[in-house]
Chimera marker file (.cmm) of the C-alpha trace (Angstrom):
<marker_set name="trace">
<marker id="1" x="108.635" y="-31.830" z="36.570" r="1" g="1" b="0" radius="0.5"/>
<marker id="2" x="106.516" y="-33.693" z="38.101" r="1" g="1" b="0" radius="0.5"/>
<marker id="3" x="105.338" y="-30.561" z="40.595" r="1" g="1" b="0" radius="0.5"/>
<marker id="4" x="104.185" y="-29.101" z="37.761" r="1" g="1" b="0" radius="0.5"/>
<marker id="5" x="102.766" y="-32.030" z="36.006" r="1" g="1" b="0" radius="0.5"/>
<marker id="6" x="101.054" y="-32.858" z="39.652" r="1" g="1" b="0" radius="0.5"/>
<marker id="7" x="99.860" y="-29.321" z="39.233" r="1" g="1" b="0" radius="0.5"/>
<marker id="8" x="98.657" y="-29.424" z="35.551" r="1" g="1" b="0" radius="0.5"/>
<marker id="9" x="96.549" y="-32.858" z="36.476" r="1" g="1" b="0" radius="0.5"/>
<marker id="10" x="95.232" y="-31.266" z="40.172" r="1" g="1" b="0" radius="0.5"/>
<marker id="11" x="93.807" y="-27.906" z="37.925" r="1" g="1" b="0" radius="0.5"/>
<marker id="12" x="92.455" y="-29.604" z="34.965" r="1" g="1" b="0" radius="0.5"/>
<marker id="13" x="90.674" y="-32.588" z="38.143" r="1" g="1" b="0" radius="0.5"/>
<marker id="14" x="89.398" y="-29.237" z="39.470" r="1" g="1" b="0" radius="0.5"/>
<marker id="15" x="87.930" y="-27.238" z="36.205" r="1" g="1" b="0" radius="0.5"/>
<marker id="16" x="86.222" y="-30.845" z="35.651" r="1" g="1" b="0" radius="0.5"/>
<marker id="17" x="84.527" y="-31.180" z="39.106" r="1" g="1" b="0" radius="0.5"/>
<marker id="18" x="83.583" y="-27.420" z="38.554" r="1" g="1" b="0" radius="0.5"/>
<marker id="19" x="81.338" y="-27.969" z="34.448" r="1" g="1" b="0" radius="0.5"/>
<marker id="20" x="79.597" y="-30.433" z="36.275" r="1" g="1" b="0" radius="0.5"/>
<marker id="21" x="78.314" y="-28.780" z="38.940" r="1" g="1" b="0" radius="0.5"/>
<marker id="22" x="77.459" y="-25.585" z="36.542" r="1" g="1" b="0" radius="0.5"/>
<marker id="23" x="76.004" y="-28.516" z="34.174" r="1" g="1" b="0" radius="0.5"/>
<marker id="24" x="73.517" y="-29.333" z="37.258" r="1" g="1" b="0" radius="0.5"/>
<marker id="25" x="72.803" y="-25.829" z="38.146" r="1" g="1" b="0" radius="0.5"/>
<marker id="26" x="72.015" y="-24.946" z="34.726" r="1" g="1" b="0" radius="0.5"/>
<marker id="27" x="69.516" y="-27.631" z="34.288" r="1" g="1" b="0" radius="0.5"/>
<marker id="28" x="68.266" y="-26.944" z="38.123" r="1" g="1" b="0" radius="0.5"/>
<marker id="29" x="67.701" y="-23.016" z="36.317" r="1" g="1" b="0" radius="0.5"/>
<marker id="30" x="66.238" y="-24.225" z="33.159" r="1" g="1" b="0" radius="0.5"/>
<marker id="31" x="63.289" y="-26.119" z="35.062" r="1" g="1" b="0" radius="0.5"/>
<marker id="32" x="62.993" y="-22.950" z="37.449" r="1" g="1" b="0" radius="0.5"/>
<marker id="33" x="62.224" y="-20.766" z="33.981" r="1" g="1" b="0" radius="0.5"/>
<marker id="34" x="59.949" y="-23.498" z="32.336" r="1" g="1" b="0" radius="0.5"/>
<marker id="35" x="57.869" y="-23.379" z="35.568" r="1" g="1" b="0" radius="0.5"/>
<marker id="36" x="58.483" y="-19.792" z="35.973" r="1" g="1" b="0" radius="0.5"/>
<marker id="37" x="56.834" y="-19.349" z="32.396" r="1" g="1" b="0" radius="0.5"/>
<marker id="38" x="53.950" y="-21.635" z="33.158" r="1" g="1" b="0" radius="0.5"/>
<marker id="39" x="52.960" y="-19.743" z="35.972" r="1" g="1" b="0" radius="0.5"/>
<marker id="40" x="53.152" y="-16.196" z="34.285" r="1" g="1" b="0" radius="0.5"/>
<marker id="41" x="50.909" y="-17.204" z="31.710" r="1" g="1" b="0" radius="0.5"/>
<marker id="42" x="48.345" y="-18.483" z="34.152" r="1" g="1" b="0" radius="0.5"/>
<marker id="43" x="48.589" y="-15.173" z="35.686" r="1" g="1" b="0" radius="0.5"/>
<marker id="44" x="48.688" y="-13.304" z="32.103" r="1" g="1" b="0" radius="0.5"/>
<marker id="45" x="45.257" y="-15.054" z="31.693" r="1" g="1" b="0" radius="0.5"/>
<marker id="46" x="43.646" y="-13.980" z="35.093" r="1" g="1" b="0" radius="0.5"/>
<marker id="47" x="44.416" y="-10.380" z="34.177" r="1" g="1" b="0" radius="0.5"/>
<marker id="48" x="42.798" y="-10.299" z="30.975" r="1" g="1" b="0" radius="0.5"/>
<marker id="49" x="39.486" y="-12.187" z="33.289" r="1" g="1" b="0" radius="0.5"/>
<marker id="50" x="39.723" y="-9.162" z="35.123" r="1" g="1" b="0" radius="0.5"/>
<marker id="51" x="40.718" y="-6.258" z="32.997" r="1" g="1" b="0" radius="0.5"/>
<marker id="52" x="37.819" y="-7.585" z="30.774" r="1" g="1" b="0" radius="0.5"/>
<marker id="53" x="35.333" y="-7.695" z="34.233" r="1" g="1" b="0" radius="0.5"/>
<marker id="54" x="36.439" y="-3.798" z="34.539" r="1" g="1" b="0" radius="0.5"/>
<marker id="55" x="36.115" y="-2.983" z="31.432" r="1" g="1" b="0" radius="0.5"/>
<marker id="56" x="32.809" y="-4.879" z="30.197" r="1" g="1" b="0" radius="0.5"/>
<marker id="57" x="31.376" y="-5.808" z="33.361" r="1" g="1" b="0" radius="0.5"/>
<marker id="58" x="30.852" y="-9.369" z="35.042" r="1" g="1" b="0" radius="0.5"/>
<marker id="59" x="28.516" y="-10.891" z="32.863" r="1" g="1" b="0" radius="0.5"/>
<marker id="60" x="30.644" y="-9.866" z="29.282" r="1" g="1" b="0" radius="0.5"/>
<marker id="61" x="33.947" y="-11.530" z="31.753" r="1" g="1" b="0" radius="0.5"/>
<marker id="62" x="31.682" y="-14.953" z="32.194" r="1" g="1" b="0" radius="0.5"/>
<marker id="63" x="30.575" y="-15.306" z="28.916" r="1" g="1" b="0" radius="0.5"/>
<marker id="64" x="34.771" y="-14.856" z="28.000" r="1" g="1" b="0" radius="0.5"/>
<marker id="65" x="35.828" y="-17.448" z="30.260" r="1" g="1" b="0" radius="0.5"/>
<marker id="66" x="32.872" y="-19.703" z="29.622" r="1" g="1" b="0" radius="0.5"/>
<marker id="67" x="34.298" y="-19.365" z="25.990" r="1" g="1" b="0" radius="0.5"/>
<marker id="68" x="37.447" y="-19.696" z="26.442" r="1" g="1" b="0" radius="0.5"/>
<marker id="69" x="37.152" y="-23.091" z="29.082" r="1" g="1" b="0" radius="0.5"/>
<marker id="70" x="34.522" y="-24.383" z="26.906" r="1" g="1" b="0" radius="0.5"/>
<link id1="1" id2="2" r="1" g="1" b="0" radius="0.2"/>
<link id1="2" id2="3" r="1" g="1" b="0" radius="0.2"/>
<link id1="3" id2="4" r="1" g="1" b="0" radius="0.2"/>
<link id1="4" id2="5" r="1" g="1" b="0" radius="0.2"/>
<link id1="5" id2="6" r="1" g="1" b="0" radius="0.2"/>
<link id1="6" id2="7" r="1" g="1" b="0" radius="0.2"/>
<link id1="7" id2="8" r="1" g="1" b="0" radius="0.2"/>
<link id1="8" id2="9" r="1" g="1" b="0" radius="0.2"/>
<link id1="9" id2="10" r="1" g="1" b="0" radius="0.2"/>
<link id1="10" id2="11" r="1" g="1" b="0" radius="0.2"/>
<link id1="11" id2="12" r="1" g="1" b="0" radius="0.2"/>
<link id1="12" id2="13" r="1" g="1" b="0" radius="0.2"/>
<link id1="13" id2="14" r="1" g="1" b="0" radius="0.2"/>
<link id1="14" id2="15" r="1" g="1" b="0" radius="0.2"/>
<link id1="15" id2="16" r="1" g="1" b="0" radius="0.2"/>
<link id1="16" id2="17" r="1" g="1" b="0" radius="0.2"/>
<link id1="17" id2="18" r="1" g="1" b="0" radius="0.2"/>
<link id1="18" id2="19" r="1" g="1" b="0" radius="0.2"/>
<link id1="19" id2="20" r="1" g="1" b="0" radius="0.2"/>
<link id1="20" id2="21" r="1" g="1" b="0" radius="0.2"/>
<link id1="21" id2="22" r="1" g="1" b="0" radius="0.2"/>
<link id1="22" id2="23" r="1" g="1" b="0" radius="0.2"/>
<link id1="23" id2="24" r="1" g="1" b="0" radius="0.2"/>
<link id1="24" id2="25" r="1" g="1" b="0" radius="0.2"/>
<link id1="25" id2="26" r="1" g="1" b="0" radius="0.2"/>
<link id1="26" id2="27" r="1" g="1" b="0" radius="0.2"/>
<link id1="27" id2="28" r="1" g="1" b="0" radius="0.2"/>
<link id1="28" id2="29" r="1" g="1" b="0" radius="0.2"/>
<link id1="29" id2="30" r="1" g="1" b="0" radius="0.2"/>
<link id1="30" id2="31" r="1" g="1" b="0" radius="0.2"/>
<link id1="31" id2="32" r="1" g="1" b="0" radius="0.2"/>
<link id1="32" id2="33" r="1" g="1" b="0" radius="0.2"/>
<link id1="33" id2="34" r="1" g="1" b="0" radius="0.2"/>
<link id1="34" id2="35" r="1" g="1" b="0" radius="0.2"/>
<link id1="35" id2="36" r="1" g="1" b="0" radius="0.2"/>
<link id1="36" id2="37" r="1" g="1" b="0" radius="0.2"/>
<link id1="37" id2="38" r="1" g="1" b="0" radius="0.2"/>
<link id1="38" id2="39" r="1" g="1" b="0" radius="0.2"/>
<link id1="39" id2="40" r="1" g="1" b="0" radius="0.2"/>
<link id1="40" id2="41" r="1" g="1" b="0" radius="0.2"/>
<link id1="41" id2="42" r="1" g="1" b="0" radius="0.2"/>
<link id1="42" id2="43" r="1" g="1" b="0" radius="0.2"/>
<link id1="43" id2="44" r="1" g="1" b="0" radius="0.2"/>
<link id1="44" id2="45" r="1" g="1" b="0" radius="0.2"/>
<link id1="45" id2="46" r="1" g="1" b="0" radius="0.2"/>
<link id1="46" id2="47" r="1" g="1" b="0" radius="0.2"/>
<link id1="47" id2="48" r="1" g="1" b="0" radius="0.2"/>
<link id1="48" id2="49" r="1" g="1" b="0" radius="0.2"/>
<link id1="49" id2="50" r="1" g="1" b="0" radius="0.2"/>
<link id1="50" id2="51" r="1" g="1" b="0" radius="0.2"/>
<link id1="51" id2="52" r="1" g="1" b="0" radius="0.2"/>
<link id1="52" id2="53" r="1" g="1" b="0" radius="0.2"/>
<link id1="53" id2="54" r="1" g="1" b="0" radius="0.2"/>
<link id1="54" id2="55" r="1" g="1" b="0" radius="0.2"/>
<link id1="55" id2="56" r="1" g="1" b="0" radius="0.2"/>
<link id1="56" id2="57" r="1" g="1" b="0" radius="0.2"/>
<link id1="57" id2="58" r="1" g="1" b="0" radius="0.2"/>
<link id1="58" id2="59" r="1" g="1" b="0" radius="0.2"/>
<link id1="59" id2="60" r="1" g="1" b="0" radius="0.2"/>
<link id1="60" id2="61" r="1" g="1" b="0" radius="0.2"/>
<link id1="61" id2="62" r="1" g="1" b="0" radius="0.2"/>
<link id1="62" id2="63" r="1" g="1" b="0" radius="0.2"/>
<link id1="63" id2="64" r="1" g="1" b="0" radius="0.2"/>
<link id1="64" id2="65" r="1" g="1" b="0" radius="0.2"/>
<link id1="65" id2="66" r="1" g="1" b="0" radius="0.2"/>
<link id1="66" id2="67" r="1" g="1" b="0" radius="0.2"/>
<link id1="67" id2="68" r="1" g="1" b="0" radius="0.2"/>
<link id1="68" id2="69" r="1" g="1" b="0" radius="0.2"/>
<link id1="69" id2="70" r="1" g="1" b="0" radius="0.2"/>
</marker_set>
């Protein structure tokens, strides 16, 4: 019976360590997603500016950027 209890204890310990490691990885993934979201938003605004300058001309794009920037 000692062997079964020892195995159970070892398995529980390994599982607890595994959970802790996965929790740290998950936090890192969430931080990467948040940083990526901010970067993509900046890229999106730059693309809007490029599209506006191509469609309406550089002067309209400059006025539009001046309006958004302040």
